[in-house]
N, C-alpha and C positions, 0 to 999 in steps of 0.2 A: 491189550493194554489200553489205557485211557488216551486220549487225544492230549499232546502237550508234555505226557509224563516220560522223562528220561531216567534211564538206569545208568549208574557208572560202570563202565566196562562193556558197554554196546552201542552199536550205530544202528539206527533204525530197529530191525527186528534181528540183526545180525550180532552176535557175540563178538567181543572184541578183546582177546588174550592180553595178558600184561606186556607177553613178547612182542607183541605187534604195536599196543602203545609207547614200548621204548624204542621200537624201530622207527615209528613216526617222529617220536622225540628228538632222535639221533638225526633222521633226515633233516629236521627242520633246523637243527644247530649247525649241520654243514650247510645248508643253503644259506644262512643268516651268515656264516663266515665267507663263503662266496661273494655273496652282496657287500659285505665289507670290505674284501679285498677289492674288488671292482672299484668302490667308492675311493679308496685309500689309492689305488693306481690313479685314478681320475684325479685326485687331489696332486699327487705326486707330479703327474704330466703337466698340469696346468702351472705348478709351481715352477718347474723347469722351463716351460717356455714363457714364464712371466704373463702369462694370459688371465690375469686376476683384473677383469675390467666389466663393467657393463657395456655390452655393444650396442644397446638402444640409446647410448649417450655420444657425444663426439669422442674420437679418440685419434691418438697419433701411432704410428707405427714406426718402429727403428730397427735399422740391422747395422751391426759393424763387421765388415768384411776387410779382407787382406788381399791385395792385387800383386802378385810377385813380379819378379823381373821376366818372366815367361809370358805374363799378361794374363796367366789363369787366375780364377777369383775364389775364394773360399772364406766360410765363416771366420771371424776373428776367435782366436784361441787363447784366453789370458795368460795360459801356461806355457805356450810353446814360444820357441825361439825363432826370431826373424831376423833377416839380415838386410844390409844397406840398400838393395834392390827393391825389398818389400814396402808398400805404403798402405796405411789404413784409410778406408774410405766409409761413409755410412750413407746407407739408402732411407729415405724418409718418404711417407705419404700420411694424408689424414684423411677424415671423413666431413671435415668442415674446414672451411679456411681459417688459417691462423697463421701466426709467425714462430718458427723454429729457431732456438738459438742453441750455438755448442761451444763448450768450454773445456779444454783439457789441463788440468793442473797436476803439479808436481805435490803430492800430498806432504813431503818432508818441508817444504818453504814456501808453499803457496803460490809460486812463479808458473808460467806457461809450462807446461809438459814438454819436451823435446823441442822448444820453439814453436809450437803448435799455433798458429793463429786461430782466434775463434771464428766462427762463421754464424749468419743471421740471414733467412730467408724466409720471404712470404710463401706458404704453401696454398695450393688450391686443389684440383683435383688430379693434377699429375704427380708421379713421385718425382723425385728430386735425389740428385747425388752429389754429396759434397765430400771435400772440399771444392770450392768451386776456383778456377785458375785466377790468379798464379799461384795459390796456396797450395802446398803439398805437406801431407803428413807423413814423413818418413819413419819407418820404424827401425832406422840403422841404431838407435839408442836404445839399451835396455832399462831405460828409466820408469819407474813406476809413475802410474796416472791415475786420475780420477776424472774420467769423461763424462761431463754434465750434457743432457740434451732436454731443453726444456721447450714445452708447447705452451704457447699462452695467447690470448686475445689481439688480435692486429691492431685493433681501434684502440688500445690501452695507452695511456702515458706512459705506462712504464715500457710497453714495446717499443715505443717511438723512443725513448732515450736509450734502451738498449742497443737498438739499431744504429743509432747514431755513434754510440761509444765504440761499436765493433768496426764501424766504417772507419773510425777515427784511429783505431789500432793497427789498420792495414799498414800506413805509412810511419808508423812508430820504429825507430832503429831497434834493433833485437837486444842490444846492451844498453838501452837508455832508461833511466831513471822514469821517465815521463811512461813508458811501458809497464814498469812494476807498478804505479799507481793507477794505471789504467785496469791493469788485471786485478787487481785488490777491489776496484770500483766495481767491474763487471761481476765478481763473484759475489759482493755485497747485495748487488741489484737481483741476481739470480736466486741466491738464498733468502733473500726478504720475500720471494714470493710465496714460500714455503712456511710461513709463521704459524706455529701452532702443530706443526707436525715435525717428527724424527726425521733426520737425514738417512737414516737406516732403513726407513721403510722405503726408500726409492732406490735401493740397491737393484741391479739386474745383472744379468747375465745372458750372453748369445747361446742358445741351446747348440750342441754341437752334432755332427751326423750320426754318430751311435748313441746318441739321446734319442734321435728320432727313427732308429730302426734301421741304422746302416747307411753307408756311402749311398751318393746319390748318382744315377746312371741315365742316360739317355737323351740328353741336353747339353749342349755346349753352353747355354746363359743360365748365369749362375741365379736358382731360384730364391732369391732373397728374401721373400716373404715366408718362407718356410723356417726360416732362421730369426725371425722377426720378433719383436716384443713390443706390446701396446701398453698405451696409458691413458685414460681418461682425462679430459681438461674442459674446461669451460669459461665463459666470461667471468665468473667469480672465483675461479680455483684453477690454477697453472695445472701442467702435467709436467713430472720431472722423472727422468731415470738417469740413474749413474753407474757406469760401468767402469769397475776398478782393476788394474793390474798391480800386481806386487810379487817383488823378486823372491825368489827361493828363500834366500837370506832373512828376509823379514818375515818369514812365515815359521821359522826355526825357533 
């Protein structure tokens, strides 16, 4: 045969039967399905872990966990029932210095959920655990909540205003009108940072052990980074995550 001439149904000088063509086509289809399944699994895992970030840019990391009366610690489960000895804590760290702010609200009335006071802290290279004493976030109540975690530039005027407001809220009486006004103001300051974005795009959930391949063993220290959710931030754009808890009745 002449060079460069190809004949359908042949490979080089070897004839290819219709059965071989069909077999190879079927193998290719199976391979494409396998590749698609891998890509889909990767997408699902990234969605579960909340890991939709650009690791080349600054990001903050958050884990909500629960410390029980026996001092054991586990990832926060929004569907679990907790008792009066259990308390919520959060672990935070960041790749760049920034200010982190937390605020837990009752979605039904906009008041502080469970009476939990907000927190504001400057982050650097060390991880931080909140709330700081004397604040305690007790899970004795089954109240619903939206828990906001915000990362923003420490040098911004908004960061200074937010930290000042959080500081003032530490001494306000729980049943005071002043605290209610301060809570509304803080919520406005936080949501103002997200102008032009949908609040639903900031929803997050802590992955549970079964989503990570089962229970963890071999360490007494809670590996909070395995259960963390990350979010990018910059001087021009804050990073916000919203963790929600709803009662069974509200889901029906």
